[in-house]
C-alpha positions in Angstrom: 29.2 -39.2 18.7 31.5 -41.5 20.5 30.2 -42.1 24.8 33.0 -41.7 27.2 32.6 -43.1 30.5 32.8 -40.7 33.7 32.8 -41.1 36.8 30.8 -38.4 39.1 32.8 -37.4 42.4 30.2 -36.0 44.7 26.5 -37.4 43.3 23.8 -36.7 44.9 20.1 -37.7 44.6 19.2 -33.5 45.0 18.0 -32.7 41.8 18.1 -28.4 42.7 22.4 -29.9 42.6 24.9 -29.8 40.2 25.5 -32.9 40.1 22.2 -34.3 39.6 21.4 -31.9 36.7 25.5 -33.5 35.2 25.1 -37.0 35.4 20.8 -36.3 33.3 22.7 -34.6 30.9 25.3 -36.9 30.2 22.9 -39.3 30.6 20.7 -38.1 27.5 23.7 -37.5 25.7 25.2 -41.0 25.5 27.7 -41.3 27.9 27.6 -44.1 30.9 28.3 -42.5 34.4 29.7 -44.2 37.7 27.9 -42.1 39.9 30.3 -42.2 43.6 29.0 -40.3 46.6 28.9 -40.5 50.2 24.8 -40.9 50.4 22.9 -43.6 48.9 20.5 -43.0 46.6 19.9 -43.4 43.2 20.8 -41.1 40.1 20.5 -41.5 36.7 19.3 -45.4 36.6 22.3 -45.5 38.3 23.7 -46.3 42.2 25.3 -44.3 44.1 28.3 -46.0 44.9 29.8 -45.3 48.6 33.4 -46.3 48.5 36.3 -46.3 46.2 35.5 -49.4 43.3 38.5 -50.4 41.2 37.7 -49.3 37.6 38.5 -49.5 34.4 37.8 -48.2 31.2 37.4 -44.3 32.7 37.7 -41.4 30.2 36.2 -38.8 32.0 36.7 -38.0 35.9 33.7 -35.1 36.9 33.9 -33.6 40.4 31.4 -32.4 42.0 33.3 -32.4 46.0 34.8 -28.5 47.4 39.1 -28.3 47.2 39.1 -29.5 51.5 36.8 -32.2 50.3 39.3 -34.0 48.0 42.4 -34.8 49.8 40.5 -38.6 50.4 40.5 -39.0 47.0 43.2 -38.0 45.4 45.0 -41.7 45.2 41.5 -43.1 44.2 41.4 -40.3 41.5 44.7 -41.0 40.3 44.7 -44.8 40.1 41.5 -44.3 37.7 43.6 -43.2 35.5 41.3 -41.2 34.0 42.0 -39.0 30.3 41.2 -35.8 31.9 39.3 -34.5 35.4 36.8 -32.1 35.6 37.1 -29.6 38.4 33.9 -27.8 37.8 33.1 -24.2 39.1 33.8 -24.4 43.1 35.7 -27.3 42.3 39.3 -25.6 41.5 42.2 -27.2 43.3 45.6 -26.1 42.2 48.0 -29.0 44.5 45.2 -31.7 43.0 45.5 -30.2 39.3 49.1 -29.6 39.8 50.0 -33.8 40.9 47.3 -34.7 38.7 49.8 -33.5 35.2 52.3 -35.4 36.9 50.8 -37.9 35.9 49.9 -36.8 32.5 46.2 -36.8 33.6 44.8 -33.4 32.1 42.9 -31.4 34.4 40.8 -28.7 33.3 38.8 -25.9 35.4 35.6 -26.8 33.2 32.0 -27.4 34.2 30.5 -29.8 32.4 27.3 -28.5 31.9 28.7 -25.9 30.0 31.1 -28.8 27.9 27.7 -30.6 26.7 25.9 -27.6 26.0 29.0 -26.7 23.5 29.8 -30.0 22.2 32.8 -29.3 23.6 32.8 -32.8 26.5 
């Protein structure tokens, strides 16, 4: 398996949220996670980061923020220069997806949990 550093935007400590489930599944599958969210706490053994730190070697950004809350992260996500951004169900955003493609960043409308289950992550 090829481990991918994954930034989770919209990370949460709430076990009923998909971002929480995805973080745990990513770790179980050997992927390094960097959880970024607005609340303090721990997720899958990592402290949730409440700002936008510079990061290197980001393979994937997986979004768990609705389109209305995404604009404040546009520049940050592009600055990470990830190989791809996964727009999980409910986060689809044609404006941002187009901006990413112009930067040669793959934009995928998919579900991180399904991708992990199907071994297509």
